[in-house]
C-alpha positions, 0 to 999 in steps of 0.5 A, spaced: 255 894 592 249 893 588 251 887 583 247 888 576 246 881 573 245 882 565 240 878 562 243 873 557 242 875 550 236 872 546 238 867 541 235 868 534 230 863 533 232 858 528 229 858 521 224 853 521 224 850 514 219 845 509 223 841 504 218 839 498 221 834 493 219 827 490 226 825 490 228 822 497 235 822 496 235 830 494 231 831 500 235 827 505 242 830 502 239 837 503 236 835 510 243 833 512 247 839 509 242 844 512 242 841 519 250 843 519 247 850 520 245 851 527 240 857 525 236 852 520 231 846 522 228 842 517 221 841 521 218 837 515 218 834 508 214 833 502 214 828 496 209 831 492 205 838 492 199 835 495 203 833 501 207 840 501 201 843 502 199 839 508 205 839 511 205 847 511 198 847 514 200 843 519 207 845 521 207 853 518 215 853 517 217 860 515 221 858 509 219 853 504 224 849 499 220 846 493 221 843 486 216 845 481 215 838 478 212 833 482 207 828 482 199 829 484 200 837 484 205 841 481 210 846 484 206 852 481 199 850 484 202 848 491 206 855 491 200 858 490 196 855 495 201 856 501 202 863 499 194 864 500 195 860 507 201 865 509 202 871 505 209 872 509 212 866 508 219 865 504 218 860 498 225 858 494 224 854 488 230 849 487 229 846 480 233 843 475 230 847 470 231 854 468 227 858 463 225 865 463 218 864 462 218 858 467 221 862 472 217 868 471 211 864 472 213 861 479 215 868 481 208 870 479 205 864 483 208 867 490 215 864 490 220 869 492 226 866 490 229 861 484 235 857 484 237 851 480 239 844 483 246 846 480 247 851 486 252 850 491 250 848 498 253 855 500 248 858 495 242 855 498 244 856 505 245 863 503 238 864 500 235 861 506 238 866 510 236 871 505 229 869 505 227 870 512 230 878 512 226 879 505 231 878 500 230 874 493 235 870 490 235 868 483 241 863 480 245 868 475 243 864 469 236 865 470 237 872 472 240 873 465 235 870 462 229 874 465 233 880 463 234 878 456 227 876 454 224 881 458 222 886 452 220 880 448 212 878 447 211 872 451 207 866 447 199 866 449 196 860 452 192 858 445 199 859 442 202 855 447 197 849 446 198 849 439 206 849 440 204 843 445 201 839 440 206 841 435 211 838 440 207 831 440 208 831 432 201 833 430 200 836 424 195 842 422 189 839 421 189 835 427 191 841 431 185 844 428 180 838 430 183 838 437 183 845 439 176 847 435 179 852 430 180 853 423 187 850 419 188 858 417 187 860 425 193 854 426 197 857 421 197 864 423 198 862 430 204 858 428 207 864 424 206 868 430 210 863 434 216 863 430 216 870 430 216 871 437 221 865 439 225 867 433 225 860 430 226 858 423 222 852 423 217 848 428 222 844 430 227 849 433 220 853 436 219 847 440 226 846 442 226 854 444 220 854 447 222 848 452 228 851 454 225 857 456 219 854 460 213 855 455 213 847 455 214 842 460 
């Protein structure tokens, strides 16, 4: 009798993951919870954007979880640099901040998913597993905002610059001097800002712009 020995089925390779967040407690908590899943291995961590890029270059994980607001280099720049090194890597933004414009910028920079830190661990783990098979995950609140504001005209870079100074309490004559434009140009841009954001005044415009991610 000839005995056939069946080869043992190949075990899928674990998902190799980089965690980038400037809060150690957040990183430690995520690492502990992710370690409960046999198919996920945290291979490196980073406390800022510069370190995230360096750790990615050194370890080449196939999934990155990254915050947007970090010291030395912001998450958006880190995402862009990581994406240039590896067009196939899955990048999951995990942030406190929603807002359609902020999310759209992250996705345009190369993020593949966008989650809020209010997400459950099950949602985060699901997003990691989805990421390696090319499926995007976006927190429902953010997805709703992206849909709701999709047809609205975004603020231009110059309008954001004007609104940033307004948020700092600067008056038109000061904004004019700082940006080297006339006061009439400032007034015109303020009018456009109010119209685009559907705001009744400058204070409400700052509030709306902050919520949507035009302002940090």
